[in-house]
Backbone as ProteinMPNN parsed JSONL, in Angstrom:
{"seq_chain_A": "MMKQFILAHYGAKILRYYERINPNYGAARADLFRYLLLYKVGGAYLDIKSTMTRPFDDFILPTDRYLLGQWDDPDNLDRLGWGIHRELAHIDRGEYQQWHIICAPGHPFLRAVILSVLANIDRYLPWRNDTGAHGTFRLTGPVAYTLAIHPLTATEPYRLIDSRESGLVYSILNQRSHAKLFTSHYYRLTESIIKLSTFWIVVGKLRDFRAQTKALIKRRLKKLIGRPT", "coords_chain_A": {"N_chain_A": [[78.941, 89.359, 102.089], [80.782, 87.369, 102.933], [79.835, 86.883, 105.516], [77.286, 85.953, 104.896], [77.902, 83.579, 103.593], [79.123, 82.089, 105.662], [76.997, 81.902, 107.502], [75.11, 80.476, 105.967], [76.406, 78.023, 105.488], [77.568, 77.16, 107.86], [76.141, 78.062, 110.033], [74.588, 80.052, 112.717], [76.086, 80.015, 115.089], [78.842, 79.677, 114.443], [79.135, 81.918, 112.867], [78.935, 83.875, 114.823], [81.387, 83.587, 116.11], [83.113, 84.518, 114.106], [82.237, 87.176, 113.995], [83.013, 88.064, 116.458], [85.633, 88.718, 116.185], [87.589, 91.558, 116.13], [86.714, 94.051, 113.841], [88.689, 95.764, 112.891], [90.831, 94.173, 112.629], [91.155, 92.97, 109.959], [92.7, 91.032, 108.695], [92.713, 88.849, 110.454], [90.023, 88.129, 110.45], [89.855, 87.439, 107.757], [91.573, 85.25, 107.725], [90.125, 83.275, 109.243], [87.835, 83.091, 107.636], [88.883, 82.112, 105.191], [89.675, 79.537, 105.911], [87.206, 78.354, 106.581], [85.848, 78.591, 104.131], [87.467, 77.093, 102.293], [87.486, 74.612, 103.516], [84.889, 73.857, 103.131], [84.41, 74.014, 100.29], [86.805, 73.501, 98.984], [89.672, 73.995, 96.759], [91.794, 76.701, 95.587], [93.674, 79.137, 97.266], [95.147, 82.362, 97.387], [97.074, 84.887, 98.99], [96.402, 88.465, 99.007], [98.71, 89.818, 98.379], [100.138, 88.18, 96.745], [101.087, 86.108, 93.897], [101.092, 84.198, 90.786], [103.273, 82.328, 88.655], [103.021, 80.208, 87.042], [100.583, 77.977, 85.577], [98.004, 76.301, 87.498], [97.632, 73.659, 86.683], [100.139, 72.806, 86.022], [101.457, 71.955, 88.299], [99.735, 70.826, 90.205], [98.64, 67.671, 91.101], [96.511, 64.932, 90.031], [96.067, 63.261, 92.172], [96.466, 64.775, 94.429], [95.605, 65.942, 97.673], [96.09, 67.84, 99.565], [98.255, 70.598, 99.646], [101.285, 71.536, 101.036], [103.637, 74.041, 102.03], [106.894, 75.325, 102.973], [109.045, 77.846, 104.488], [111.835, 77.656, 104.532], [114.567, 78.146, 102.621], [117.539, 77.801, 101.305], [118.649, 79.062, 99.098], [117.519, 81.516, 98.904], [118.247, 84.322, 100.217], [116.898, 86.571, 101.046], [114.693, 85.658, 102.358], [115.603, 84.285, 104.481], [115.335, 82.688, 107.539], [112.657, 83.243, 107.791], [109.393, 82.379, 108.943], [110.108, 81.176, 111.294], [109.314, 80.605, 114.54], [109.061, 80.794, 118.1], [107.135, 79.111, 119.174], [107.031, 77.123, 117.349], [109.322, 75.673, 117.428], [109.747, 72.962, 117.63], [109.192, 71.951, 115.184], [110.547, 70.925, 112.235], [112.064, 73.189, 110.07], [110.133, 75.066, 110.59], [107.188, 77.175, 110.238], [104.237, 76.207, 108.353], [103.47, 77.434, 105.216], [100.948, 79.794, 104.952], [99.926, 81.615, 103.317], [99.252, 80.618, 100.924], [96.796, 78.269, 100.169], [95.937, 75.174, 99.104], [93.709, 72.754, 98.376], [91.616, 69.789, 98.741], [88.049, 69.638, 99.321], [86.797, 69.361, 102.712], [89.076, 68.425, 104.037], [90.966, 66.907, 106.674], [93.033, 68.468, 107.812], [92.2, 71.196, 107.65], [89.874, 71.084, 109.124], [90.911, 70.631, 111.671], [92.361, 73.016, 111.954], [90.313, 74.964, 111.951], [88.838, 74.246, 114.291], [90.837, 74.682, 116.182], [91.32, 77.458, 115.922], [88.825, 78.5, 116.694], [88.808, 77.695, 119.373], [91.004, 79.18, 120.241], [89.962, 81.767, 119.996], [88.007, 81.709, 121.986], [89.64, 81.559, 124.238], [91.114, 83.862, 124.232], [92.874, 86.681, 125.491], [93.972, 89.986, 125.507], [96.235, 90.865, 127.009], [97.475, 88.553, 127.589], [97.682, 87.029, 125.249], [98.547, 88.76, 123.342], [98.607, 91.46, 120.815], [98.16, 93.104, 117.58], [100.424, 92.19, 114.905], [101.885, 90.057, 116.043], [100.064, 88.883, 117.865], [97.993, 88.195, 116.086], [99.177, 86.332, 114.329], [99.348, 84.158, 116.015], [96.79, 83.722, 116.94], [94.945, 83.353, 114.725], [96.507, 83.099, 112.486], [99.535, 82.046, 110.699], [101.002, 80.662, 112.723], [99.041, 79.494, 114.399], [97.786, 77.973, 112.425], [99.844, 76.195, 111.616], [100.435, 74.818, 114.026], [98.06, 73.433, 114.404], [97.928, 71.748, 112.185], [100.33, 70.229, 112.077], [100.469, 67.9, 113.914], [98.909, 66.094, 112.504], [100.185, 65.381, 110.212], [101.406, 62.949, 110.044], [99.477, 61.104, 109.523], [97.51, 61.96, 107.711], [96.597, 62.653, 104.242], [98.831, 64.475, 102.169], [100.952, 66.71, 100.258], [104.234, 67.897, 100.24], [105.438, 70.855, 98.946], [107.723, 72.899, 97.016], [107.169, 76.138, 97.085], [108.144, 78.205, 95.482], [109.323, 76.902, 93.254], [107.031, 75.8, 92.274], [105.775, 77.93, 91.215], [104.413, 79.71, 92.768], [104.3, 82.843, 94.138], [105.253, 84.777, 96.816], [105.154, 87.649, 97.33], [104.394, 90.369, 95.258], [105.025, 92.895, 95.625], [106.933, 95.613, 97.044], [108.397, 95.158, 100.177], [106.204, 96.046, 102.744], [104.311, 97.387, 101.225], [101.799, 96.773, 100.35], [100.209, 97.236, 102.504], [99.433, 99.848, 102.376], [97.137, 99.869, 100.982], [95.128, 99.684, 102.747], [93.304, 101.395, 105.303], [93.87, 100.967, 107.971], [96.352, 99.032, 109.192], [96.887, 95.791, 110.431], [99.338, 95.102, 111.589], [100.289, 97.188, 113.143], [98.496, 97.619, 115.181], [97.294, 97.987, 118.559], [95.104, 97.413, 119.982], [92.602, 95.108, 121.297], [92.303, 91.935, 119.691], [90.08, 90.35, 119.719], [86.674, 91.007, 120.431], [85.89, 92.006, 123.625], [84.141, 90.873, 126.574], [82.137, 92.792, 128.922], [83.075, 92.3, 131.498], [85.784, 91.468, 131.086], [86.777, 93.737, 129.881], [86.688, 95.553, 132.003], [88.486, 94.263, 133.74], [90.8, 94.513, 132.192], [91.143, 97.316, 132.181], [91.633, 97.732, 134.896], [94.046, 96.364, 135.141], [95.644, 97.973, 133.495], [95.543, 100.351, 134.968], [96.816, 99.561, 137.328], [99.375, 98.973, 136.325], [100.155, 101.501, 135.386], [100.134, 102.925, 137.79], [102.138, 101.605, 139.255], [104.33, 102.24, 137.639], [104.393, 105.014, 137.966], [104.896, 105.265, 140.727], [107.411, 104.087, 140.794], [108.915, 105.917, 139.278], [108.767, 108.182, 140.912], [109.997, 107.281, 143.265], [112.533, 106.873, 142.275], [113.306, 109.485, 141.757], [113.29, 110.508, 144.378], [115.27, 108.967, 145.609], [117.447, 109.724, 144.127], [117.721, 112.348, 144.838], [119.743, 114.876, 146.275], [121.002, 114.898, 149.677]], "CA_chain_A": [[79.056, 88.097, 101.355], [81.457, 86.393, 103.786], [78.922, 86.533, 106.604], [76.194, 85.135, 104.353], [78.442, 82.24, 103.338], [79.303, 81.406, 106.949], [75.672, 81.6, 108.05], [74.459, 79.458, 105.147], [77.09, 76.728, 105.498], [78.03, 76.77, 109.194], [75.146, 78.429, 111.035], [74.737, 81.282, 113.499], [77.108, 79.877, 116.134], [80.159, 79.946, 113.856], [79.128, 83.322, 112.456], [79.219, 84.695, 116.013], [82.846, 83.562, 116.304], [83.674, 85.437, 113.108], [81.884, 88.554, 114.365], [83.743, 88.433, 117.679], [86.936, 89.262, 115.79], [87.578, 93.004, 115.927], [86.767, 94.325, 112.398], [89.945, 96.425, 112.535], [91.763, 93.088, 112.296], [90.633, 92.315, 108.77], [93.515, 89.851, 108.38], [92.264, 87.735, 111.293], [88.733, 87.696, 109.9], [90.14, 86.776, 106.479], [92.136, 83.937, 108.057], [89.051, 82.344, 109.603], [86.953, 82.869, 106.487], [89.509, 81.254, 104.175], [89.623, 78.162, 106.405], [85.822, 77.889, 106.456], [85.527, 78.491, 102.705], [88.181, 75.997, 101.639], [87.04, 73.34, 104.1], [83.587, 73.522, 102.549], [84.373, 73.858, 98.828], [88.108, 73.188, 98.419], [90.158, 74.937, 95.755], [93.097, 77.34, 95.787], [93.639, 80.493, 97.821], [96.407, 83.108, 97.464], [96.969, 86.197, 99.627], [96.292, 89.624, 98.125], [100.047, 90.265, 97.988], [100.808, 87.057, 96.091], [100.728, 85.876, 92.5], [101.548, 82.93, 90.221], [104.005, 82.412, 87.389], [102.7, 78.992, 86.293], [99.197, 77.541, 85.798], [97.836, 75.25, 88.506], [97.751, 72.333, 86.065], [101.551, 72.44, 85.907], [102.03, 71.361, 89.513], [98.752, 70.087, 91.004], [98.451, 66.319, 90.582], [95.15, 64.408, 90.244], [95.993, 62.573, 93.47], [96.71, 65.708, 95.537], [94.508, 66.294, 98.573], [96.486, 69.065, 100.277], [99.632, 70.992, 99.37], [101.928, 72.335, 102.075], [104.95, 74.589, 101.722], [107.599, 75.951, 104.095], [109.863, 78.988, 104.089], [113.267, 77.393, 104.528], [115.093, 78.102, 101.26], [118.925, 78.267, 101.405], [119.022, 79.862, 97.929], [116.827, 82.808, 98.948], [118.726, 84.986, 101.427], [115.908, 87.565, 101.465], [113.68, 85.004, 103.189], [116.305, 83.47, 105.467], [114.794, 82.828, 108.886], [111.211, 83.456, 107.784], [108.591, 81.247, 109.395], [110.652, 80.614, 112.529], [108.667, 81.15, 115.742], [109.43, 79.969, 119.259], [106.105, 78.086, 119.378], [107.198, 76.087, 116.327], [110.71, 75.202, 117.504], [109.775, 71.497, 117.515], [108.847, 71.588, 113.806], [111.666, 71.135, 111.321], [111.864, 74.244, 109.076], [109.181, 76.075, 111.049], [105.77, 77.245, 109.873], [103.688, 75.877, 107.039], [103.017, 78.677, 104.579], [99.5, 79.929, 105.018], [99.525, 82.596, 102.296], [98.606, 79.819, 99.879], [96.152, 77.031, 100.614], [95.422, 74.428, 97.954], [93.237, 71.533, 99.034], [90.304, 69.222, 98.445], [87.102, 69.977, 100.393], [86.643, 68.44, 103.829], [90.339, 67.826, 104.48], [91.135, 66.957, 108.137], [93.915, 69.571, 108.225], [91.438, 72.426, 107.864], [88.958, 70.867, 110.254], [91.715, 70.855, 112.879], [92.682, 74.446, 112.025], [89.094, 75.684, 112.343], [88.565, 73.972, 115.705], [91.881, 75.331, 116.973], [91.094, 78.906, 115.898], [87.649, 78.78, 117.531], [89.255, 77.57, 120.767], [91.861, 80.344, 120.51], [89.079, 82.919, 120.182], [87.387, 81.578, 123.311], [90.64, 81.738, 125.306], [91.927, 85.055, 123.984], [92.928, 87.906, 126.288], [95.053, 90.746, 124.864], [97.451, 90.957, 127.822], [98.084, 87.227, 127.646], [97.904, 86.495, 123.905], [99.132, 89.837, 122.539], [97.811, 92.157, 119.807], [98.929, 93.375, 116.375], [100.866, 91.061, 114.085], [102.289, 88.947, 116.911], [98.862, 88.219, 118.357], [97.223, 87.645, 114.968], [99.852, 85.113, 113.869], [99.122, 83.075, 116.963], [95.35, 83.506, 117.119], [94.312, 82.824, 113.514], [97.445, 83.094, 111.375], [100.386, 80.904, 110.367], [101.398, 79.857, 113.886], [97.87, 78.677, 114.732], [97.611, 77.057, 111.289], [100.881, 75.167, 111.666], [100.274, 74.003, 115.234], [96.904, 72.551, 114.232], [98.166, 70.779, 111.115], [101.522, 69.384, 112.209], [100.25, 66.567, 114.493], [98.172, 65.226, 111.582], [100.963, 65.098, 109.001], [101.828, 61.54, 110.04], [98.359, 60.21, 109.202], [96.593, 62.479, 106.695], [97.242, 62.818, 102.928], [99.271, 65.8, 101.735], [102.235, 66.71, 99.554], [105.051, 69.066, 100.537], [105.947, 71.424, 97.701], [108.517, 74.122, 97.041], [106.234, 77.102, 96.499], [108.802, 78.978, 94.426], [109.438, 76.051, 92.072], [105.677, 75.565, 91.769], [105.296, 79.152, 90.584], [103.681, 80.536, 93.729], [105.174, 83.947, 94.538], [104.651, 85.358, 98.024], [104.842, 89.076, 97.245], [104.751, 91.074, 94.029], [105.172, 94.278, 96.067], [108.1, 95.86, 97.873], [108.22, 95.171, 101.618], [104.801, 95.96, 103.135], [103.577, 98.453, 100.544], [100.391, 96.388, 100.223], [99.474, 97.765, 103.652], [98.911, 101.168, 102.027], [95.807, 99.69, 100.414], [94.163, 99.662, 103.832], [93.425, 102.557, 106.186], [94.459, 100.542, 109.244], [96.985, 97.732, 109.007], [96.881, 95.106, 111.721], [100.682, 95.003, 112.16], [100.567, 98.281, 114.072], [97.417, 97.791, 116.157], [97.527, 97.583, 119.954], [93.813, 97.073, 120.589], [92.294, 93.682, 121.372], [91.898, 91.297, 118.438], [88.736, 89.827, 119.952], [85.798, 91.875, 121.215], [85.852, 91.482, 124.985], [82.944, 91.095, 127.385], [82.273, 93.904, 129.87], [83.914, 91.845, 132.612], [87.2, 91.487, 130.723], [87.144, 95.136, 129.644], [86.962, 96.119, 133.331], [89.739, 93.659, 134.203], [91.879, 95.13, 131.432], [91.347, 98.686, 132.667], [92.268, 97.621, 136.211], [95.443, 95.995, 134.897], [96.318, 99.177, 132.993], [95.665, 101.29, 136.086], [97.853, 99.035, 138.221], [100.674, 99.144, 135.666], [100.471, 102.932, 135.374], [100.425, 103.323, 139.169], [103.463, 101.072, 139.586], [105.33, 103.023, 136.905], [104.447, 106.335, 138.59], [105.587, 105.103, 142.014], [108.822, 103.804, 140.501], [109.556, 107.165, 138.853], [108.877, 109.082, 142.067], [111.023, 106.728, 144.146], [113.821, 107.116, 141.635], [113.614, 110.897, 141.988], [113.594, 110.692, 145.798], [116.564, 108.331, 145.899], [118.5, 110.489, 143.466], [117.765, 113.728, 145.337], [120.847, 115.041, 147.246], [120.593, 115.181, 151.066]], "C_chain_A": [[79.711, 87.011, 102.215], [80.529, 85.923, 104.903], [77.786, 85.648, 106.101], [76.657, 83.709, 104.095], [78.561, 81.457, 104.641], [77.961, 80.999, 107.531], [75.013, 80.457, 107.288], [75.078, 78.079, 105.322], [77.499, 76.242, 106.887], [77.067, 77.155, 110.313], [75.537, 79.632, 111.879], [75.851, 81.192, 114.535], [78.5, 80.215, 115.591], [80.241, 81.388, 113.368], [79.441, 84.232, 113.639], [80.709, 84.696, 116.331], [83.516, 84.555, 115.354], [83.437, 86.885, 113.523], [82.549, 89.005, 115.659], [85.13, 88.982, 117.367], [86.769, 90.747, 115.495], [87.679, 93.311, 114.424], [88.001, 95.1, 111.954], [91.036, 95.414, 112.192], [91.191, 92.309, 111.106], [91.398, 91.057, 108.404], [93.062, 88.64, 109.185], [90.914, 87.212, 110.814], [88.94, 86.94, 108.583], [90.734, 85.387, 106.7], [91.024, 82.93, 108.318], [88.157, 82.059, 108.4], [87.587, 81.941, 105.461], [89.485, 79.791, 104.617], [88.222, 77.574, 106.215], [85.449, 77.667, 104.991], [86.167, 77.265, 102.077], [87.836, 74.641, 102.245], [85.734, 72.898, 103.444], [83.688, 73.201, 101.061], [85.706, 73.428, 98.216], [88.552, 74.253, 97.423], [91.517, 75.502, 96.098], [92.899, 78.768, 96.266], [95.046, 81.077, 97.763], [96.137, 84.44, 98.141], [96.912, 87.311, 98.583], [97.658, 90.074, 97.603], [100.834, 89.183, 97.254], [100.339, 86.908, 94.65], [101.26, 84.509, 92.067], [102.302, 83.181, 88.924], [103.765, 81.183, 86.517], [101.235, 78.65, 86.521], [99.138, 76.409, 86.819], [98.063, 73.859, 87.918], [99.196, 71.869, 85.949], [102.081, 71.73, 87.147], [101.024, 70.649, 90.413], [98.486, 68.745, 90.334], [97.02, 65.844, 90.841], [94.973, 63.752, 91.616], [96.15, 63.512, 94.667], [95.442, 65.969, 96.343], [94.807, 67.581, 99.331], [97.942, 69.345, 99.946], [100.134, 71.887, 100.491], [103.267, 72.846, 101.57], [105.564, 75.189, 102.972], [108.569, 77.003, 103.568], [111.33, 78.658, 103.867], [113.776, 77.204, 103.103], [116.51, 78.663, 101.27], [119.363, 79.133, 100.227], [118.392, 81.253, 97.939], [117.18, 83.52, 100.243], [117.747, 86.037, 101.932], [114.891, 86.967, 102.436], [114.31, 84.145, 104.286], [115.738, 83.734, 106.862], [113.304, 83.08, 108.94], [110.499, 82.188, 108.262], [109.094, 80.596, 110.66], [110.022, 81.342, 113.722], [108.989, 80.227, 116.909], [108.413, 78.85, 119.492], [106.263, 76.907, 118.42], [108.602, 75.494, 116.333], [110.816, 73.69, 117.31], [109.492, 71.018, 116.092], [110.015, 71.927, 112.885], [111.272, 72.131, 110.232], [110.732, 75.207, 109.431], [107.812, 76.006, 110.403], [105.464, 76.702, 108.483], [103.108, 77.159, 106.453], [101.494, 78.694, 104.491], [99.001, 80.979, 104.03], [99.011, 81.917, 101.031], [98.015, 78.578, 100.529], [95.527, 76.39, 99.382], [95.001, 73.059, 98.467], [91.924, 71.039, 98.44], [89.348, 69.596, 99.577], [87.088, 68.916, 101.487], [87.926, 67.834, 104.353], [90.505, 67.975, 105.997], [92.065, 68.063, 108.627], [93.098, 70.819, 108.554], [90.395, 72.271, 108.962], [89.688, 71.144, 111.559], [92.047, 72.335, 113.049], [91.471, 75.238, 112.511], [88.8, 75.484, 113.825], [89.58, 74.664, 116.606], [91.663, 76.839, 117.047], [89.889, 79.278, 116.761], [88.01, 78.691, 119.013], [90.145, 78.746, 121.156], [91.024, 81.595, 120.769], [88.447, 82.883, 121.569], [88.364, 81.891, 124.433], [91.323, 83.099, 125.271], [91.743, 86.152, 125.025], [94.131, 88.705, 125.788], [96.338, 90.809, 125.667], [98.155, 89.612, 127.956], [98.501, 86.738, 126.258], [98.372, 87.527, 122.892], [98.155, 90.39, 121.489], [98.664, 92.345, 118.552], [99.304, 92.12, 115.611], [101.176, 89.837, 114.938], [101.073, 88.164, 117.389], [98.072, 87.55, 117.248], [97.848, 86.362, 114.442], [99.478, 83.915, 114.736], [97.65, 82.752, 117.177], [94.721, 82.809, 115.917], [95.298, 82.548, 112.384], [98.34, 81.878, 111.269], [100.839, 80.059, 111.545], [100.252, 78.939, 114.296], [97.644, 77.602, 113.669], [98.59, 75.885, 111.379], [100.712, 74.243, 112.864], [99.102, 73.034, 115.111], [97.185, 71.432, 113.231], [99.26, 69.772, 111.454], [101.26, 68.013, 112.84], [99.565, 65.589, 113.54], [98.984, 64.818, 110.358], [101.424, 63.642, 108.92], [100.722, 60.615, 109.537], [97.478, 60.677, 108.044], [97.321, 62.761, 105.374], [97.598, 64.272, 102.616], [100.557, 65.636, 100.928], [102.954, 68.012, 99.87], [105.666, 69.576, 99.242], [106.908, 72.574, 97.998], [107.67, 75.176, 96.332], [106.863, 77.87, 95.339], [108.903, 78.158, 93.145], [108.073, 75.781, 91.442], [105.085, 76.797, 91.099], [104.446, 80.027, 91.478], [104.638, 81.585, 94.283], [104.522, 84.691, 95.688], [104.275, 86.808, 97.857], [105.299, 89.652, 95.924], [104.993, 92.546, 94.329], [106.399, 94.414, 96.943], [107.709, 95.946, 99.335], [106.736, 95.073, 101.965], [103.981, 97.055, 102.463], [102.117, 98.089, 100.317], [99.555, 96.943, 101.364], [98.863, 99.124, 103.349], [97.519, 101.075, 101.403], [94.731, 99.8, 101.482], [94.403, 100.844, 104.76], [94.078, 102.186, 107.509], [95.041, 99.152, 109.074], [97.217, 97.071, 110.356], [98.257, 95.007, 112.363], [100.898, 96.014, 113.276], [99.546, 98.408, 115.196], [97.813, 97.304, 117.548], [96.225, 97.223, 120.652], [93.575, 95.569, 120.527], [91.859, 93.137, 120.011], [90.461, 90.792, 118.536], [87.937, 90.829, 120.776], [85.606, 91.247, 122.597], [84.504, 91.743, 125.644], [83.205, 92.25, 128.341], [83.197, 93.528, 131.023], [85.39, 91.977, 132.266], [87.676, 92.885, 130.351], [87.506, 95.807, 130.963], [88.279, 95.575, 133.878], [90.928, 94.299, 133.486], [92.188, 96.543, 131.895], [92.02, 98.685, 134.036], [93.741, 97.251, 136.073], [96.237, 97.203, 134.404], [96.56, 100.176, 134.119], [96.772, 100.848, 137.042], [99.243, 99.249, 137.623], [101.099, 100.609, 135.66], [100.851, 103.428, 136.764], [101.812, 102.852, 139.592], [104.562, 101.878, 138.904], [105.503, 104.404, 137.527], [105.208, 106.284, 139.911], [107.08, 104.884, 141.793], [109.566, 105.08, 140.102], [109.772, 108.104, 140.037], [109.926, 108.593, 143.059], [112.414, 106.991, 143.584], [114.258, 108.56, 141.846], [114.024, 111.145, 143.433], [114.973, 110.145, 146.144], [117.705, 109.15, 145.305], [118.645, 111.907, 143.969], [118.882, 113.859, 146.372], [120.321, 115.397, 148.632], [121.291, 116.428, 151.575]], "O_chain_A": [[79.253, 85.869, 102.229], [80.444, 84.732, 105.2], [77.37, 84.711, 106.782], [75.923, 82.751, 104.337], [78.148, 80.3, 104.715], [77.804, 79.873, 108.004], [74.421, 79.565, 107.898], [74.369, 77.073, 105.308], [77.75, 75.052, 107.079], [77.167, 76.632, 111.422], [76.645, 80.158, 111.778], [76.497, 82.198, 114.829], [79.247, 80.963, 116.222], [81.3, 82.011, 113.447], [80.13, 85.24, 113.485], [81.239, 85.712, 116.78], [84.379, 85.332, 115.761], [84.334, 87.722, 113.413], [82.637, 90.204, 115.925], [85.735, 89.646, 118.209], [85.91, 91.141, 114.705], [88.637, 92.878, 113.785], [88.334, 95.1, 110.769], [92.033, 95.75, 111.552], [90.799, 91.149, 111.233], [90.82, 90.114, 107.863], [93.028, 87.526, 108.662], [90.686, 86.003, 110.776], [88.283, 85.93, 108.327], [90.436, 84.455, 105.952], [90.978, 81.867, 107.699], [87.766, 80.915, 108.172], [86.909, 81.072, 104.913], [89.295, 78.899, 103.79], [88.07, 76.445, 105.75], [84.808, 76.671, 104.653], [85.494, 76.485, 101.404], [87.89, 73.625, 101.551], [85.508, 71.707, 103.23], [83.109, 72.213, 100.609], [85.744, 73.029, 97.052], [87.894, 75.281, 97.262], [92.302, 74.874, 96.808], [92.067, 79.509, 95.741], [96.023, 80.386, 98.052], [95.101, 85.061, 97.906], [97.318, 87.129, 97.435], [97.753, 90.642, 96.515], [102.059, 89.262, 97.155], [99.339, 87.495, 94.237], [101.807, 83.76, 92.876], [102.007, 84.125, 88.191], [104.247, 81.118, 85.386], [100.687, 79.001, 87.567], [100.097, 75.655, 86.983], [98.621, 72.985, 88.581], [99.455, 70.676, 85.794], [103.053, 70.981, 87.059], [101.438, 69.923, 91.317], [98.149, 68.685, 89.152], [96.382, 66.312, 91.784], [93.865, 63.697, 92.149], [95.983, 63.081, 95.808], [94.363, 66.185, 95.79], [93.895, 68.323, 99.695], [98.772, 68.435, 99.962], [99.49, 72.872, 100.85], [103.947, 72.181, 100.787], [104.855, 75.525, 103.921], [108.874, 77.051, 102.376], [111.998, 79.329, 103.081], [113.452, 76.21, 102.453], [116.68, 79.882, 101.245], [120.347, 79.865, 100.338], [118.698, 82.078, 97.077], [116.498, 83.349, 101.253], [117.755, 86.365, 103.118], [114.298, 87.685, 103.24], [113.618, 83.366, 104.942], [115.675, 84.881, 107.304], [112.731, 83.128, 110.029], [110.954, 81.072, 108.012], [108.567, 79.562, 111.07], [110.187, 82.552, 113.88], [109.169, 79.023, 116.727], [108.776, 77.768, 119.951], [105.706, 75.832, 118.643], [109.023, 74.881, 115.352], [111.854, 73.191, 116.877], [109.545, 69.819, 115.819], [110.416, 73.086, 112.778], [110.265, 71.943, 109.55], [110.409, 76.086, 108.632], [107.326, 74.928, 110.061], [106.296, 76.731, 107.577], [102.352, 77.873, 107.112], [100.858, 77.749, 104.025], [97.796, 81.207, 103.916], [98.41, 82.562, 100.172], [98.665, 77.92, 101.342], [94.693, 76.993, 98.706], [95.836, 72.287, 98.94], [91.221, 71.766, 97.738], [89.8, 69.849, 100.694], [87.331, 67.736, 101.233], [87.881, 66.821, 105.052], [90.22, 69.038, 106.549], [91.903, 68.548, 109.746], [93.281, 71.427, 109.609], [90.074, 73.238, 109.653], [89.155, 71.808, 112.448], [92.018, 72.852, 114.166], [91.599, 76.091, 113.39], [88.539, 76.452, 114.539], [89.226, 75.173, 117.669], [91.806, 77.434, 118.116], [89.934, 80.273, 117.485], [87.568, 79.515, 119.814], [90.053, 79.252, 122.274], [91.341, 82.388, 121.656], [88.363, 83.908, 122.245], [87.969, 82.429, 125.468], [92.044, 83.446, 126.207], [90.623, 86.505, 125.393], [95.219, 88.142, 125.659], [97.425, 90.808, 125.089], [99.305, 89.55, 128.391], [99.547, 86.108, 126.107], [98.57, 87.209, 121.719], [97.053, 89.876, 121.3], [99.768, 91.806, 118.468], [98.597, 91.113, 115.659], [100.781, 88.72, 114.604], [101.052, 86.935, 117.328], [97.535, 86.458, 117.44], [97.135, 85.405, 114.14], [99.314, 82.8, 114.241], [97.304, 81.632, 117.554], [94.042, 81.794, 116.07], [94.968, 81.843, 111.431], [97.958, 80.789, 111.699], [101.043, 78.855, 111.391], [100.458, 77.746, 114.516], [97.345, 76.453, 113.995], [98.201, 74.726, 111.233], [100.832, 73.025, 112.734], [99.151, 71.931, 115.657], [96.732, 70.302, 113.413], [99.126, 68.587, 111.147], [101.793, 67.024, 112.337], [99.634, 64.377, 113.748], [98.529, 64.004, 109.555], [101.79, 63.162, 107.847], [100.991, 59.472, 109.167], [96.768, 59.864, 107.453], [98.513, 63.069, 105.374], [96.778, 65.176, 102.777], [101.168, 64.568, 100.916], [102.371, 69.093, 99.785], [106.333, 68.829, 98.525], [106.902, 73.142, 99.09], [107.479, 75.111, 95.118], [106.203, 78.153, 94.34], [108.601, 78.663, 92.064], [107.968, 75.561, 90.235], [104.02, 76.724, 90.486], [103.823, 80.98, 91.009], [105.68, 81.239, 94.839], [103.397, 85.176, 95.572], [103.158, 87.182, 98.215], [106.442, 89.456, 95.51], [105.147, 93.355, 93.414], [106.859, 93.431, 97.525], [106.81, 96.701, 99.704], [106.067, 94.132, 101.538], [103.053, 97.593, 103.068], [101.281, 98.97, 100.113], [98.343, 97.108, 101.227], [97.887, 99.52, 103.986], [96.808, 102.075, 101.305], [93.555, 99.989, 101.167], [95.542, 101.252, 104.983], [94.769, 103.01, 108.107], [94.305, 98.195, 108.835], [97.683, 97.706, 111.302], [98.343, 94.841, 113.58], [101.606, 95.735, 114.243], [99.725, 99.239, 116.087], [98.566, 96.341, 117.696], [96.242, 96.773, 121.798], [94.259, 94.85, 119.799], [91.133, 93.801, 119.272], [89.719, 90.807, 117.554], [88.464, 91.43, 121.712], [85.204, 90.089, 122.71], [83.814, 92.708, 125.316], [84.352, 92.645, 128.549], [84.006, 94.342, 131.47], [86.167, 92.527, 133.047], [88.861, 93.189, 130.493], [88.496, 96.534, 131.048], [89.092, 96.328, 134.414], [91.947, 94.593, 134.111], [93.353, 96.929, 131.991], [92.873, 99.529, 134.314], [94.586, 97.766, 136.805], [97.365, 97.431, 134.841], [97.633, 100.77, 134.219], [97.566, 101.667, 137.506], [100.172, 99.655, 138.321], [102.265, 100.922, 135.899], [101.763, 104.241, 136.916], [102.569, 103.6, 140.21], [105.597, 102.166, 139.507], [106.621, 104.914, 137.612], [106.051, 107.136, 140.188], [107.91, 105.432, 142.518], [110.699, 105.304, 140.526], [110.819, 108.741, 140.155], [110.663, 109.397, 143.631], [113.35, 107.292, 144.324], [115.435, 108.83, 142.086], [114.971, 111.885, 143.702], [115.742, 110.772, 146.873], [118.782, 109.26, 145.891], [119.58, 112.608, 143.583], [118.967, 113.024, 147.273], [119.323, 116.106, 148.76], [121.08, 116.831, 152.719]]}, "name": "protein", "num_of_chains": 1, "seq": "MMKQFILAHYGAKILRYYERINPNYGAARADLFRYLLLYKVGGAYLDIKSTMTRPFDDFILPTDRYLLGQWDDPDNLDRLGWGIHRELAHIDRGEYQQWHIICAPGHPFLRAVILSVLANIDRYLPWRNDTGAHGTFRLTGPVAYTLAIHPLTATEPYRLIDSRESGLVYSILNQRSHAKLFTSHYYRLTESIIKLSTFWIVVGKLRDFRAQTKALIKRRLKKLIGRPT"}
């Protein structure tokens, strides 16, 4: 269904970007799809581990074009420090929450996010851009989302909300128990997020071989140096 939507509304080229994402990284594929879906049709998105305590009509205004939220909440010690990443040090209060997206269709924020994610996919190398949760946050997730949106906040329409006061609840589950719903959770993965060409697979194997050889030589030298004369 997701692939059919992308093909119908964006064409084969964008679908190929989606398919280049390793299917074991379902979160990264879901990130890109939600951006494409909401840019085309607008509406409201919530993560699988999130819920609401109030109806949308209670906090969405007729004039709203995009709602942004941030993590910084001095009254919630459980979330203290959430959303802070070194790449976002220049942004007051850190990342824009990406577990909820509420917007009108065609908003420039999401256009910028989509273009940024596609460029990230083209540039991605696992030894440079990392894997697992760290790599996903920066490739398609909240770090990529925030970096794309922030430069436009001075010129494009949006409203900053307190997600908690608006009735948006990040997790209705304890810790990461939602991960048990899936056979393979991306937080723990070490494989490449993007399917690599044969050339880059070979380069990666050569890098691994070099690293293993250096480690072996270092261990043997350590033994030789420590051996009594």
